[in-house]
N, C-alpha and C positions, 0 to 999 in steps of 0.2 A: 563387569564385562568390558572387554577392550576391543580386540580386533573384530571386524565384521564377521569373519568365519566362525567366531565363537557365539554369535548371537542367534538365538532361535527365531525362525521365521524370515529373517532378512539376509540378503546378500547384496554386496555393493554392485551397483550398475554404473554404466557409463553412457554418455551421449556425446556426439561430436562437438556440440556447442559448449560443453562444460569448460571451465577454466580452472587453473590452479593458482591460488594466491599464496601468501607467505607460508613457509614451512610445509609445502606440499599439500595444503588443505584444498580439497575440491570445492568448487562453488558452481552450482549447488551440489550438496551431497545427494546422490541418486540411490534410492533403495528399492529393490525388487524382491518378490517372493523368493524364499530359498528354494522352494519346490515349485516348478511350473504346473499350475493347476488353475482351472477356471473358478474353483471355489476358494482360492486363497483369501483368507479373511484378514483385512487390514485392522479391523477392530480388535480381533484376538491378538494380532501381532503387537499392537500398541499396548494392550493390557499386560502382556508378558514382558515388555521391554521399555516401559515408560521412562525409567531413570536413564537408561542408555540412550534413548532417543533425545532426551533433554541434553545430554552431553554432546550429542552430534549436532544439535541445533546451536548450542553454545559455540561449538568449534567452527561451524561453517556459516551459520546465519540463515541458511535456507536448505530445506530438504524437499526433494521431489520424490514422491511415492508413485511408482509406475508398475503396471502389470497386476495390480490387485483387483479383486472383484468389487469395484465400487461403481455399480451400474446406474444408480438413480440418485436424485437429490436426497431422498430419505437415507440411502446408504451413506452419503456424504455427511449428513447430519449426525449419524451414528459415529462416524469417524471423529468428527469435531468433539462430540460429547465424551468419547473414549479418552481423550487427553485430559479431561476434567479441569480445563482452565475456566475461570469465571467469565461469564458472558459480558461483553461490552456493548450496550445499546448504541445504535448509530445516530447519536444526537450531536448536531453541530456540523456534520459532514456536508459537502457541497453537491455530491453526485446524486442524481435521481436513481432510486432503487426500489424494488418490490420484494415483499416477503414471499418466500417460497414454502418452506416447511421448517418447523422447529427453529433452530438458530441460523438457518440458511436464508440468504437473500440473493437477488441478482447482483452482479457486479455493475459498474457504471453502464447505464442504459443509453448513453449518447449514440448518435448515428454511427454506422459502421465505417463511414469514410473519414471520421475524425480520429486523430491520434489523441491519446491521453498522456501528457508529459510525465516525466519522472517525479516521484514524490514519496515521502513517508506518509502512510495513511493518517489523515487528520492531524498533521503536524502543525496546522494553523490554530489548534485549540489546545488548552492545557491538559485535558484528559483524552489521551490517544490510546489506541490498542497496543498491547505488548506483542500480540501475535495476530497474523493475518493468514487465513486459509483461503485457497482458491481450488476450484474443482471443475474439470472439463466434462460437462454433460453431453455437449454436441461439439465435435471437432469443427473448426472453421474450414470453409471451402478453400480459402486462401488467406494467408496472413493471420492477423489476430493474435500473435504471440504476446506474452506478458514479459517484457524484458525486465531483468533484475540486476542489481549491482551491489557490491559491498560498499556501504556508505563511508567507511573510514578511508577508503582509497580516494573517494571524491574529495574529502577534506584535505588529505595529504597533498593532492595535486593542486587544489585551489590555493592552499597556503603557500605552496612553492611558486606557482605561476602568477597569482594575484594577491600578494601579501598585504598591500595597503587596503584593498577592497575587503579582504577577510578581517583585517584589524578593525575596520569601521563597523563591520557586521558584529564582531565580538563586543564592540563598545555600545552599539545602538540597537541591535536586534532588527527585527522586521515587523512591519505593520501591514496587516491584510485588510482589504476593504472589498465588500461584495454587496451588490444590490439584489434583493430577492423579491419576487412577486409573491402573491398569496398561495397560488397553486403551483404544482410542478410543471416544468417545461421540458418534455422529453427530447426536444430538438437541440438542447444545450447540454454540454458536458458538465456544467455547473448549474443546471436548471432546477435544482431542488428548491421548492417554495418554502416560505418561513413556517407555514403551518406543519409541514412534514419535518422540516429541520428541527423544530422545537417540540414537535409532537403535541401541538395544542392549537386551537383556533382562538384562544383568548390572549389578547395583547399583553395584559398584565402578567399572565403566567409565562408568556414567551420572554418577557423582559427578565423575569426571575431566573428562568432556565439559561438565558443568554449570559446573565451575570455570573452564574456558576461556571460557565465556559470561558469567562474572561472577555466576553463580547459586550460592546456597547451598541444599542439599537437607536437608530434615528428614523422615525416613522415618516414615510412619504405618502403622497396622495394615492399611489397605486402599489405600494409595497413597503419595504424597509431596507435601510442601509445598515449593514453590520460592519463593525470595526473591531478587529482583534489585535491585541498587542499593546506595546512592543513585546514580541516573543523572541527568545534566543534563536538564532539561525544555526548555531553549533551546540551540540550537547556532548556530555561525556558519557560514554557507554560504560557504566559502572561495572558490569559483569566482565567486560574484556579490558577495562582500563585504557581506553583510547577515545579520542575525539571522533565524532561522526558528523557528517553534513546533514543535519536533521532539520529539514525545512521543506516548504512547498514553493520556494522562490521561482524556480524555473516553470513549474506547473502553473502558477498564478500569472507570471509575466508573459508566458507564451500560450496559455490555454484558457484563462478565465475570460473568455470573450463571448458575448452574445448581445442581444438587442439592448440589454440593460447595462452591460459591463464593458469597460475599457481595460484590457489586461495591463497596460502600462501603469494605470492608476490603481490596479488591484493590489500591488505590493510595492512598498517603498522601504527605505531605511526607517528605523523606529522613530527618528526625529521628523519624519515626513518628507525628507528630501528624496528626489527620484534616484532610482538605481541606474548606474551607467549601463547602457545597453550592451556595450562590448564585453563587459564582465559577465553579464547574464548569458550572453550567447556563447562565451568561452566555457562557462559552466555547463551549458547544454551539450557542447561538444565533448567535454570531459566525461560527463555522465554516460553519453552514448558510447564512447570509446571503452569505458570500464565495464560495460554491461554485457550480459549474455541473453540471447533470445532462443528459447527452446520451443519448437513447434508443439502445440497441444495434441495429446491423444485422448480419446475417450477413456474416462476412468482415472486420469491423472489427478493427484492431489498435491498441491504445492503449499508448504508451510513456511512462512517467513517470520523471522524475528524482526518486528517492525522498528526496533532501534538500530539493528545492524544492516538492514537491507532496504533499498528503495525499489519501487516497481513502476511500470508504465503499461500502456497498451498500444499496440500497433493497429493501424487501420486494417480492415478485413473485408472479404467478400462472404456474405451470409451463405449458409447458416452458421451460427456460432452461439453457444450458450455456455458461459463460464460463470459459475456461482461463487459466492464468497461467504465468509463468516469471520467475525471479529471476537477477540478475547483479550482479557486484561493481562 
């Protein structure tokens, strides 16, 4: 199958915030039901067109499904399962989350007045998801978009504008450091405690699971210090044969802040030397300039290739409930 018009169940949609990248490729690809109907089944549409959808995700890196009958978290769970990707447990991630149903959990539960900076999901650990799903169960009263951007464009601009900085990153990678309490702290965007991070209350078992994630643990009186890396800051997207800005540098440097953590110390070069603030802030500017922010509508499902696209979260006025699911 090639053109949208030839594909059963889908038609190409457009939103004002969409952008066009190289060779006329839309970012994100927006897909709507071919027939306007309240009963339009996204699960059936996926089952009939799975191979074609894979080709669209490879092409764009992000697909927004809009206008389908995805009314509840259980409906979203069925959509995730319809793709038949292997599940990736949320082990080693920083954000506080709660399980909802099946493979679905809440997205970052940090307070609504806090932004969540750009990042690839779990880029600070060796085993990260290949795919990230988001679903809008309750539209935000105001704000709350999930900005996304093609990560290869971020790499291209950073290499052009900050070549020496990028070269040092290529040589040394990044080191991530975070201090965790035992329990979760919902007031912090990185407030996940070590017991839920490693899914155990046993310190020895936590150390084993941390080691599998490439983390070293240093136990403190009231928590634990985790050290990850050095981890490459740039990866090669093997599917598309290009380099991508695959890291959580900006997220850690500007957002890993709470009563336990100093964001400037949260991420350094792999040799432990501090990152130059001006380079990190320039990167934040570039990520923002290359991003698109599409207002959520109830029932929206956003599928990201986690190698190709970064995401963030804007502050919002409640209510807002956006759910997530991770896959290998």
